[in-house]
N, C-alpha and C positions, 0 to 999 in steps of 0.2 A: 917698862921694867928693863933691867940689864940682862945680858945673856946669862949670867951666873944664876939669876933667880928664876929663869924659865923653867917651869916644871915639865918634865917629860911625860909622855902620854903612852899608855899601854892599851892596845885594843884586845878585848876578850871576845872570841867567837864561839857561840854555844847554841843549844836548842833547849826549850822547855825549862826555863830558869826556875820554875816553881818545884821541880823535882828535888828530892833530898840530896842526891849526889851532886847536882849542879850547885845547889845552895851552899853546901859545905865547902866546895871548892871556891866559889865566889867569895864567901866569907873570909877565907884565907887569903885570897888575892887582895881584897879590900884592906885587910889588916896590915899586910906587909907593904902595900902601896902607900898607906898612910905613914908608915914608919919611915920609908925612904923617899917620901915627898913626890910620888908619882900620881898622875891622874889616871883613872881607869874609865874607858868607854866600853860598854857591853853591847854587843850586836847579836840579837837572838830573835829566833821565832818564838811565838807563844803557844805553839803546838809541838808535839814530839815529831821527831823525823820519821816516825813510823805511821804518821797520820794517814788514814785509809783513803782520803779523797785527794787524789793526785793534784788536781787543779788548785785546790785550796793550799796544799803544801807549797806548790810552785809560787803561789801569790805570797805566802808568808816569807818565802826564801828571798823575795826581792829586797828585803831589808839589808842583805849583805851587799847589794849593789851600791848602796849609799856610802860605803866605807871609802874614805880618802886615805889610802895607804901611805901617801906621801907626808901626811900630818902625824903619822904614828911612829914612835921610836921602837916598838916591839909588838909582837902578836903572841897571845896565848890561845891555843886551841883546846877547847874541852872536847876532844875528838870523839870520845866514847858516846857522847850525846847524839852524834849524827852519823856515825859509821855503822854499816851493816843494817841499814833500814831502807825499805822501799827502793831496791836496786841502787842504794847509795846516791840517791837523787841530790840530797843536800850536800853530802860529802863531796861529790864530784863537782858541784857548783862552786863550793868554797875552794876546792883544790885548783880549779881553773882560774878563779880570781887571784889566788896567791901567785900562781905561775906567771900570769900576765901583768899584774900591777904591784905586787909587793916586793920591796927591796930592803926591808928591815928584818932583824932576827925574828925567827918563829920557833916557839916551843910548843910541842904537842903533849897533851896530858893523857896518860893510861892507854893510849893507842898510837900506832905509828902513822905517819903521813909522809910519803916520799922519803926524802933524806933529812927531813928536819929533825932536830934534836927532840928527844921525848923523855919525859919523867914518868915513872910508874910506881904504884904501890906494890910491895912484895908481899903476896898472900900465901906463898907456898908454905912457909913455916907455920903460919896461923892454922891452916887446914890440916897440916900434919898433926899439930898438937890437939886440935879438935877431934880428929879420927882416933888419936891415941886415947883420948878421954872415953870416947864412945866404946872402944874395944876393951880398955883396962878397967874402967870403972863400972861399965854396964854389961860387960861380957857379950857384946854384940858380935854375931857371926855373919849374918846376912844383912849386908848394908847396900842400899841403893844411893847413888850420888846423882842428884839433879843438877846438871853442870851449866845450864845457861847456854848462850851462844857459842857454837863450836869454834868460830873464827876469832873470838875476842880473847885478847891475851890474858885478861883476868880469869877467864874460864880455864885456860890451860894451866895457869899457875895453881888454881884451886884444885884442879884434877891432879896435878903433879904432887901436891901435898897429901891428897887422899891416898894415892898410889904408894907414896913413900912410906906412910904409916903401915899400909897393908903388907908391903914387902918386909918392913922391919919386924913385924909380928908373925912373919911366916905364913900369911894368908894368901890364897890365890887371888890374883887380879883378873876379875872377869869383866871383859869389856861391855858385855851386855847389861851389866849392873851400873854402868856409867851412861847417863841418858842425857842428851843435849836438847835444848829448847831455847826459850827466850828468858831474859831476866825479869819475868813478870808474873803476876798472879795466875794468868791463864795457863802457863806451862805446869804449874803445880796442880791446878784443877784437873787438867787433862790426865796427869799422872794418877791422881786419885781415882778417876774413872776407869783407867786401865786396871788398877789394883782391884777395884770392886767387881769387875767382869771376870776375875780369875785368870786373866792373861798373864799375870805375874805372880811369882812365889811370894807369900807373905814375909816381909822383912822384920829384922830386929830393930832396925833404925833406917831413917831416911834423912840423908844430909843434903840440904838445899844450898846452892852456891850463893843465894841471896835471900834476904828476909822476905821479899816480895814472893819469891817462888814458895818459900816455906809457909807463909801465911795463906797463899792460895790453896796449897796442898791441905793444910790442916783444916781450913774452913770447909772445903769440899769433902774431906774425909770424914769430918764430924757429921756432916749432913747425911753421909752415906752409912752412918751407924758405927764408925770406928771410934775407939776411945783412945785418947792420947794423954799420958804416955803408957797406958796399960797395954795396948795392943802393939805399939812400936814407938820408938823415941824419934823426935823430929828436931833437927838443928837448923839454924839459919845463919846469916852473916850480914853485916853492914851496920847493924844498930839503927835501922830507920825508925822514924817516930811511931809508925804504926805497930811496930813489934813490941 
């Protein structure tokens, strides 16, 4: 073929492509690459970057060593899928490879990596509106916010929206009511256990920074005898299939 008909290639680097978040981003990448006549090559582990067996995770991460960066015209990093897990094992491995071997443009999604350009979803306004609803429509006063990972940008944006609404309504912002954990069912389950032990004051609402946190909390709280929404309101976010 002639040079004018050679299709450019985008490499996508991620982890755990079966996850809802990764699937939705990949769907968008595939749709736009088809529109603009790009080929997409996905390099991924088939386990989460938080996989508990270190040696197994290192074995899975070998897939990134096969990337021929000289054959790619650009890289998209789904960085949130492999940052802040297992001492950043996968993150650091990918970062080192990019520094040593990559000479094409790199875009990071939803989390930063070095000085590469990055794009993010703006969640602040959405969480401000959700908190407005809980306060104005349901007259909630005592609200816990389950914020996910402290270091993740999306956590900070969602917390910011929550605080903006409290401030707007003249309500006290109590840092002890904003609780950080992981964006997963287990965080919600642990919080339900804390509530059941009497360690925490009974809330009017529990706002979860992700559906997974909210589902984990509701499942555990129901098993512990709480009634939702009779005892307290629960909100989630992201629109995952399970919700």
